Every structure is written in structure tokens, then in C-alpha cells.
C-alpha positions in Angstrom: 17.3 17.2 8.8 14.4 14.8 8.8 15.0 11.1 8.6 14.5 9.6 5.2 12.0 6.9 4.4 12.0 5.2 1.0 9.1 2.8 0.2 8.2 1.0 -3.0 5.6 -1.2 -4.5 6.4 -4.0 -6.9 6.2 -2.5 -10.5 3.1 -3.8 -12.2 3.3 -5.9 -15.3 1.8 -4.4 -18.3 0.3 -7.5 -20.1 -3.2 -6.5 -19.0 -5.3 -4.1 -16.9 -5.2 -3.5 -13.1 -7.1 -5.8 -10.8 -7.8 -5.7 -7.1 -4.6 -7.4 -6.2 -2.5 -4.5 -7.6 -4.8 -2.1 -5.8 -4.3 -3.7 -2.5 -0.6 -3.5 -2.7 -0.7 0.2 -3.5 -3.1 0.9 -0.7 -0.9 -0.9 1.8 2.2 1.1 0.6 0.2 4.3 0.5 -0.9 3.9 4.1 2.6 3.2 5.3 4.0 6.2 3.3 1.4 8.5 4.7 2.0 7.3 8.2 5.7 8.1 7.9 5.1 11.5 6.5 2.9 12.2 9.6 5.9 11.2 11.7 7.8 14.0 10.0 10.0 11.8 7.9 11.3 12.7 4.4 9.3 10.1 2.5 9.9 9.0 -1.2 7.2 6.6 -2.4 7.7 4.8 -5.6 5.4 2.8 -7.8 5.4 2.2 -11.6 5.2 -0.4 -14.3 7.3 -3.3 -15.6 7.0 -3.1 -19.4 9.5 -5.6 -21.0 9.4 -9.2 -21.7 7.9 -11.9 -23.9 4.5 -11.9 -22.0 4.0 -8.2 -22.9 5.1 -8.7 -26.5 2.7 -11.7 -26.9 -0.2 -9.7 -25.3 0.4 -6.9 -27.9 0.6 -9.4 -30.8 -2.7 -11.1 -29.8 -4.5 -7.7 -30.0 -2.7 -6.7 -33.3 -1.1 -3.7 -31.6 2.5 -2.4 -31.7 4.1 -3.3 -28.3 4.9 0.3 -27.3 1.4 1.5 -28.2 -0.2 -1.4 -26.2 2.1 -0.8 -23.2 1.3 3.0 -23.2 -2.4 2.3 -23.0 -2.0 -0.1 -20.1 0.3 2.3 -18.2 -2.4 5.0 -18.4 -4.7 2.6 -16.6 -2.3 2.0 -13.8 -1.7 5.8 -13.4 -5.5 6.3 -13.3 -5.7 3.6 -10.6 -3.3 5.7 -8.5 -5.4 8.8 -9.1 -8.7 7.3 -8.4 -7.8 5.7 -5.2 -5.7 8.6 -3.9 -2.3 7.0 -3.9 0.3 9.5 -2.8 3.2 8.2 -4.7 6.1 10.6 -5.3 7.3 9.1 -8.6 5.8 6.8 -11.1 8.6 4.8 -13.0 8.4 3.0 -16.3 11.0 0.5 -17.3 10.9 1.9 -20.9 12.1 5.2 -19.5 15.4 6.0 -21.2 16.9 6.8 -17.7 16.0 3.3 -16.5 17.2 1.5 -19.7 20.6 3.3 -19.5 21.0 2.5 -15.8 20.3 -1.2 -16.6 23.0 -1.3 -19.2 25.4 0.4 -16.7 24.8 -2.1 -14.0 24.9 -5.1 -16.4 28.3 -3.8 -17.7 29.6 -3.2 -14.3 28.7 -6.7 -13.0 30.1 -8.2 -16.4 33.4 -6.3 -16.1 33.8 -7.8 -12.6 33.6 -11.3 -14.1 30.3 -12.1 -12.5 28.5 -12.7 -15.9 29.4 -15.3 -18.6 28.0 -16.7 -21.9 26.5 -20.2 -21.9 23.5 -22.2 -23.0 20.3 -22.7 -21.1 17.9 -25.6 -21.2 14.9 -25.9 -19.0 11.1 -25.7 -18.5 10.0 -22.2 -19.0 6.7 -20.5 -18.1 6.1 -17.3 -20.2 3.5 -16.2 -17.6 6.0 -16.1 -14.8 8.9 -15.2 -17.1 11.0 -17.8 -15.3 12.4 -21.3 -15.5 11.2 -24.2 -13.3 12.8 -27.4 -12.2 11.1 -30.8 -12.5 10.5 -30.7 -8.7 8.8 -27.4 -8.9 6.2 -28.4 -11.5 2.9 -29.9 -10.6 1.9 -32.6 -13.1 4.1 -31.0 -15.6 2.4 -27.6 -15.1 3.5 -24.2 -13.8 2.6 -24.1 -10.1 1.2 -20.5 -10.4 -0.6 -20.5 -13.7 -1.5 -24.3 -13.8 -0.6 -24.4 -17.5 1.9 -26.5 -19.5 5.4 -25.2 -19.5 7.7 -25.0 -22.6 11.0 -26.7 -23.0 13.4 -24.0 -23.9 17.0 -24.3 -25.2 18.7 -21.0 -26.0 22.0 -19.2 -25.8 22.0 -17.0 -22.7 24.3 -14.9 -20.5 24.5 -16.0 -16.9 24.9 -14.2 -13.6 27.1 -16.1 -11.1 24.3 -16.2 -8.4 25.5 -19.5 -7.0 28.7 -17.6 -5.8 26.5 -15.5 -3.4 24.7 -18.5 -1.8 26.6 -18.4 1.6 26.4 -14.5 1.8 22.7 -14.5 1.1 22.0 -17.3 3.6 24.1 -15.6 6.3 22.3 -12.2 5.7 18.8 -13.9 5.8 19.7 -15.7 9.0 21.2 -12.7 10.8 18.6 -10.2 9.7 15.4 -11.5 11.3 13.3 -8.4 10.3 14.4 -8.5 6.7 11.3 -10.4 5.6 7.9 -9.7 7.1 6.0 -11.9 8.1 8.6 -14.2 9.7 7.5 -17.5 8.3 8.2 -16.1 4.7 11.8 -15.6 5.7 12.0 -19.2 7.0 10.6 -20.4 3.6 13.2 -18.6 1.7 16.1 -19.7 4.0 15.0 -23.4 3.4 15.0 -22.9 -0.3 18.4 -21.2 -0.4 19.9 -24.1 1.7 18.8 -26.4 -1.3 21.4 -24.5 -3.3 21.5 -21.6 -5.7 22.1 -22.0 -9.4 23.6 -19.3 -11.7 20.9 -17.1 -13.2 20.1 -16.8 -16.8 19.8 -13.1 -17.4 19.4 -12.6 -21.2 17.0 -13.9 -23.9 17.3 -14.2 -27.6 13.8 -15.5 -28.4 12.1 -12.1 -28.5 13.2 -8.5 -29.0 11.0 -6.5 -26.5 13.5 -5.7 -24.0 16.7 -3.7 -23.2 19.7 -4.7 -25.6 22.7 -6.0 -23.8 25.5 -3.4 -23.9 27.9 -6.2 -24.8 25.8 -8.2 -27.3 22.8 -6.7 -29.0 21.6 -10.1 -30.2 20.4 -10.5 -26.6 18.0 -8.5 -24.4 18.3 -8.3 -20.6 16.0 -10.8 -18.8 12.9 -9.0 -17.5 13.6 -9.7 -13.8 17.2 -8.4 -13.9 15.8 -5.3 -15.6 12.7 -4.8 -13.4 14.4 -5.0 -10.1 16.8 -2.2 -11.0 13.9 0.2 -11.0 14.3 0.8 -7.3 17.6 2.2 -8.0 17.2 3.8 -11.3 14.3 5.9 -10.0 16.6 7.6 -7.6 18.7 9.6 -10.0 19.3 12.8 -8.2 18.0 11.2 -5.0 20.6 8.5 -4.3 20.6 9.4 -0.6 17.3 7.6 -0.3 19.0 4.2 -0.9 18.7 1.7 0.6 15.0 1.2 0.4 13.4 1.0 3.8 10.5 -1.2 2.7 9.8 -3.1 -0.5 6.1 -4.0 -0.5 5.4 -7.1 -2.7 3.2 -10.0 -3.2 4.3 -13.5 -2.0 4.5 -14.9 -5.5 7.6 -12.7 -6.3 9.4 -13.1 -3.0 12.2 -15.3 -4.4 13.2 -12.5 -6.8 13.3 -9.8 -4.1 14.7 -11.9 -1.3 17.4 -13.8 -3.2 18.0 -12.6 -6.8 17.8 -8.8 -6.0 20.2 -9.0 -3.0 22.7 -11.2 -5.2 22.6 -8.5 -7.9 23.1 -5.7 -5.4 26.0 -7.5 -3.8 27.7 -7.9 -7.2 27.1 -4.3 -8.2 28.4 -3.1 -4.8 25.2 -1.7 -3.4 23.9 -1.9 0.2 20.8 -4.2 0.6 17.2 -3.1 1.3 16.2 -2.9 4.9 12.9 -4.8 4.8 10.6 -6.7 2.5 6.9 -6.7 3.5 5.1 -9.6 1.8 1.4 -9.4 1.5 -0.9 -12.4 0.6 -3.4 -12.9 -2.1 -6.9 -11.6 -2.3 -9.4 -14.5 -2.9 -12.9 -14.3 -4.2 -14.9 -17.4 -2.9 -11.7 -19.1 -2.1 -10.1 -18.7 -5.5 -7.0 -16.4 -6.0 -7.4 -13.2 -8.0 -5.9 -14.0 -11.3 -6.0 -12.2 -14.7 -5.0 -15.5 -16.4 -7.7 -17.6 -14.7 -10.3 -14.8 -15.2 -11.0 -14.3 -11.5 -11.0 -10.4 -11.6 -12.6 -7.6 -9.5 -12.4 -4.5 -11.6 -11.2 -1.7 -9.2 -12.6 1.0 -11.4 -16.1 -0.5 -11.5 -15.9 -1.0 -7.7 -15.0 2.8 -7.2 -18.2 3.7 -9.1 -20.3 1.7 -6.8 -18.7 2.5 -3.5 -16.7 5.4 -1.9 -13.0 4.9 -2.5 -12.3 5.4 1.2 -14.8 2.6 2.0 -12.8 0.3 -0.3 -9.4 1.4 1.2 -10.8 0.9 4.7 -12.2 -2.5 3.9 -9.0 -3.9 2.4 -6.8 -2.5 5.2 -9.1 -3.7 8.0 -10.4 -6.9 6.6 -7.2 -8.6 5.3 -4.7 -9.6 8.0 -1.3 -8.1 7.0 0.9 -10.6 5.3 -1.8 -13.2 4.9 -4.3 -14.2 2.3 -7.7 -12.4 2.6 -11.3 -12.7 1.1 -13.1 -10.1 -0.8 -16.8 -10.0 -1.0 -19.2 -7.1 -1.6 -21.5 -8.1 1.1 -18.6 -7.7 3.7 -17.7 -4.4 2.1 -21.2 -3.1 2.4 -21.3 -4.3 6.1 -18.1 -2.4 7.0 -19.3 0.6 5.1 -22.7 0.7 6.7 -21.8 -0.4 10.3 -18.4 1.2 10.9 -17.8 4.0 8.4 -21.4 5.4 8.1 -22.7 4.5 11.7 -19.5 4.6 14.0 -17.7 7.5 12.3 -20.1 9.3 10.0 -22.9 9.4 12.4 -20.6 10.6 15.2 -19.3 13.5 13.0 -22.8 14.5 11.9 -24.2 14.6 15.4 -21.5 16.6 16.9 -21.6 19.2 14.0 -25.4 19.3 14.2 -25.5 19.9 18.0 -22.7 22.6 17.9 -24.8 24.4 15.3 -28.1 23.9 17.1 -27.1 24.9 20.7 -24.1 27.3 20.1 -24.7 28.8 16.5 -21.8 26.8 15.2 -19.1 28.1 17.7 -18.3 26.4 21.0 -15.7 26.8 23.6 -15.4 25.0 26.9 -13.3 22.8 29.2 -12.0 19.4 28.0 -13.2 16.3 29.7 -9.9 14.5 30.4 -11.5 11.0 30.8 -12.2 10.8 27.1 -9.1 12.5 25.9 -6.9 10.1 27.9 -8.4 7.3 25.9 -7.0 8.9 22.8 -3.5 8.3 24.0 -3.0 5.3 21.7 -0.2 6.6 19.6 2.5 4.3 21.0 0.3 1.2 20.5 -0.8 2.2 17.0 2.7 3.2 15.9 4.1 -0.1 17.1 1.7 -2.0 15.0 2.3 0.2 12.0 6.1 -0.1 12.3 5.6 -3.9 12.6 3.5 -3.6 9.4 0.3 -4.9 11.1 -1.9 -2.4 9.2 -5.2 -4.2 10.2 -4.3 -4.3 13.9 -3.3 -0.5 13.9 -6.7 0.3 12.3 -8.5 -1.8 14.9 -7.0 0.1 17.8 -7.9 3.5 16.1 -11.4 2.2 15.6 -11.7 1.2 19.3 -11.3 4.9 20.0 -14.0 5.9 17.5 -16.3 3.6 19.4 -15.2 5.2 22.8 -16.3 8.5 21.4 -19.7 7.1 20.6 -20.1 5.6 24.0 -19.1 9.0 25.5 -21.8 10.9 23.4 -24.4 8.3 24.3 -23.6 8.2 27.9 -23.4 12.1 28.2 -26.6 12.6 26.1 -26.0 16.2 25.3 -29.4 16.5 23.5 -31.1 15.9 26.9 -29.1 18.8 28.3 -30.0 20.9 25.3 -33.7 20.0 25.7 -33.6 20.8 29.4 -32.4 24.2 28.5 -35.6 24.7 26.5 -34.1 24.5 22.9 -35.7 21.9 20.8 -36.1 23.7 17.6 -33.0 24.1 15.4 -33.0 27.8 14.8 -34.7 29.0 18.0 -33.2 32.0 19.8 -31.2 30.9 22.9 -30.6 32.4 26.3 -28.6 30.4 28.9 -28.5 32.8 31.7 -30.8 30.8 34.0 -28.8 27.5 33.7 -25.1 28.6 33.3 -23.8 25.3 34.6 -25.8 23.2 32.2 -24.6 25.5 29.4 -20.9 24.9 30.5 -21.5 21.1 30.7 -23.0 21.0 27.3 -20.1 23.1 25.9 -17.7 20.8 27.5 -19.2 17.7 26.1 -19.3 19.0 22.6 -15.9 20.6 22.5 -14.4 17.4 23.9 -16.1 15.3 21.3 -14.7 17.7 18.7 -11.2 17.5 20.1 -11.4 13.7 20.1 -12.3 13.9 16.4 -9.5 16.2 15.6 -7.2 13.4 17.0 -9.1 10.7 15.1 -8.5 12.7 11.9 -4.7 12.6 12.4 -4.8 8.8 13.1 -7.1 7.9 10.3 -5.5 10.2 7.5 -3.2 7.3 6.2 -6.2 5.0 5.9 -9.1 7.1 4.7 -7.5 10.5 3.5 -10.4 11.9 1.5 -12.9 11.4 4.4 -10.6 12.8 7.0 -10.4 16.0 4.7 -14.2 16.3 4.8 -14.2 15.9 8.5 -11.6 18.7 8.8 -13.5 21.0 6.5 -16.6 20.6 8.7 -14.7 21.5 11.9 -12.2 24.0 10.5 -9.3 21.7 11.4 -6.0 22.2 9.7 -3.9 19.2 8.4 -1.8 18.1 11.3 1.1 15.8 12.2 1.5 13.2 15.0 3.4 15.9 17.0 0.1 17.9 17.1 -1.6 15.1 19.2 0.1 16.7 22.3 -1.9 19.9 22.0 -5.5 20.5 23.2 -8.0 22.6 21.2 -10.7 24.0 23.5 -12.8 25.9 20.9 -14.2 24.9 17.5 -16.2 26.6 14.8 -18.1 24.2 12.5 -19.7 24.4 9.2 -22.8 22.7 7.9 -23.3 19.1 8.9 -22.7 16.8 5.9 -23.2 13.1 5.4 -19.7 11.6 5.4 -20.7 8.1 4.0 -23.9 7.0 2.4 -25.1 3.6 3.3 -25.0 0.9 0.6 -28.2 -1.0 0.0 
């Protein structure tokens, strides 16, 4: 039985349309999920939408729409995002799904019955944008540190979860499990914050109605973060064997909820904790964080109309250091597209297919040049980077081999051998009888290059899946796993040479 691997993204808040930050997170998770499928693991990849809360209710009111109607339209955009960018999620959860709502009520009741929830009153500074309370210390000039807007003073009846009770257990877990939060410096940030003390958590609201009613008091709805985090469990109905999650992929702005609040809830409800939280940074445009609120937006749908989807995937995975903030610019995207994808990879594929067609009528067989193929033995290095969630470094190593293949073709200059055999015209009749050794040398170079490309396809599939499929189609390669890196293919039949990536102007 294959090893299970459960990976999640954060569920996206449905107060407005997707932006590039949402896309980046999904592409990171998709790349990791695809990698683990190629390892032969039983992968379950979850994404979805977070649909309750005051912020969503307010967004719908502003547009004069019913909340559910508004949410449904936004959900369709997030589903479209997954489709357009070839995200291979196995399930798309909505927090308005009846299955999820019932599960939330069950967990709330379970924790309440254990005596871990009590009724009280909450007073504090509240940011609707974050759906959370802030202390005086956390505010910057009286404003929310994330949205840079004035917070409201809120005073309301609330049910509280005894989160303070779990402070020592959470701290011990964070200190003992050094790989729980990646990158490491994020774990240290959370440890320092937990040491300052945990307060009990307000987990219900009465000031709005768009939420899941409490099973014990229908005047209250469940606080959106208590509701949202439970999606990672509610989605597993019938697949409970997948818990615990192997990796939660999230943005740095919601780490506290995932690293402290979520483990506290799980401890109270009697569940095992997730194995790892992979925290990515923000995407900046000209030094400013992408933000729907601030109006700094790169529309991923418009971007996909201007550039190949795989070029955008490649750029984000290669350009942005895993776990850190990164910068987006169309000029840099064009540069990667033109110089790396079109030149390094696209030109390599086109040349090899064209020469096999020209010199061997599309079918070539020969001996493999071990010198180049030995250089493709990068699996251990790349896999180590992928398992450490250094996606950009993994892609860099793979691209190093793509460049090695180009060096090989340029050094061996198969076109010169072909020319010496007297065949410069594309469809000219051929006879190799007089120069059999040159024919064998030419065949060896081209079949070696094709075999190198077969391996490149396996390595690159998690990063640029559509383009890999196009390469496979031209060479007649089947979809393969990492286990297939051990075999050697000494003959190949190619189709028509096609442009893999068109250069951007």
C-alpha cells in the first residue's frame, strides 16, 4: 500500500476576486502535490473557499446582493483559477457545504461538552478585514498592522475557548518539533509570541448572522477562524486515514491561526496535530505587498491571456525564494520566458525533433552517451530540496541539466555530421552506406539528447505540466514516474517539430 500524502492550501476568503497571491500559493501546493504523486504516494490535495464572516456579509451588502448569491459568484472565480492554471487539487471544499457546517457544530459541541468553552463578554479592538481582535501593543498608530486602517472598539457577548490552558503544550510542541514550521525563522517568531502568553479565544459572534449557528445557542454564529480551520478535517469524510495533514501551505499573515489556534483546537478535540506548515511570503509589486484592500492587484486571468500559463507557473516558482517575499514584474517574466523557456528548453526540443526528422525520417535508434546521461542523475539533490520545500532551488538544479543538454548539442554539433553525410535539404533521400560510423555517431547524439529530454520531462512535470505533455507528444513518450528514471530508452519516434514557447515582445 502506497504512503499517504495530504496537502492543503489555505481556503480563500470570498470577499473579492482572486489575485496573484492566491495563485502563487496554489501553484506551490500543486507543484508539491505533483512531486509526491511522481514518488508513487497516495496524494490528497485540498483547496477551497472560506465563505462566512462579517467581511463577506459587508462585501455582499455593498453590492446590493444576497450573501449566498455573492459568495457563489466568487467561488466560481476561484474554481476557474484552478482550472486555468492546471491546479491538480483532488477536492474543492466550501465552508457553506452542509457536510462542513455539520462537522463544525459537532466539534464545537464536543469541545463544549469537555468544559473547554464558556460564555463571557469580549471587549477589544477589532479589524473586520482580518476578522480578529488586536491588543494596544499590536496596533500601529491605532491602526490594524495589516490593513493600515482604524480598528473598531467592540463590546459583545461571546463564547470563549480556553486556549490559555494549552499554552505549555503548544510551546513544548513548537520547541520539540523543529520542522513543524518552515522556514525556521517563522517558528522562532511564533515561539517568542507564545511565550508572551495565550489568552482565551473568543469563538462566537452576535453582531452579524452570516455564519454557522452555535449548536448550543442560535443567537451566536461560530467565529470564522474556528469554522475555517476545521475544513482540513471536514473535507476528509470517508478519507479519515489521510489525517494528519502532511503539509499546510499558507501565507505568513495567517501563521498564528495555523500554528497556535489550530493546534489548540485539535488538542481540545482529541486529534493528532499536522506534520508541517509551509509558510510562503508575499508577492510585491514595486516593493508594495499585493493587496485587494490597497488596490495593488495583478489579475491572474488577464495575465494568463497575455502569457503561457506554464511561463507564469515557472516564473513564480523560480523567481520567488521559497518562504520569502518576492517581487513580480512583467519584464522579469518576459525575460524568464524568452531566455529560459523559449531558448533553453523550447529551442532544445525543436532542434532535436527537427534533426531526427531530417536525418532519420523521424525514427532513430542508437547507443547512449553515458557522459550526458550521468549528469541527469540529480534526483537525490532535487528530491532533497523538494522535501525541504525549497521549490526554487529544486527548479534551479533541474534547469542546470537543461543547460547541460544544450552544451552537449552545441559541442557535438550533429548538424555538421549530417552535413558531412551530404544531406542539407530537409526531405532529401538518404544513403549512409559509405559513412556508417558517422551515421552511428549522429544517431547516438540524437537518441542521447532524446533520452535526456525524457528524464527532463519527469523532473519538470510538477512545475510546467502542460509543456511537458507537449514535449511527450512530440517524442511519443508516455507519462512516467521517478522510478522510470532508472531505465534507458535507446530508440525514439518523433512527430512534427512544434514551438513550445513563443517569445514575448
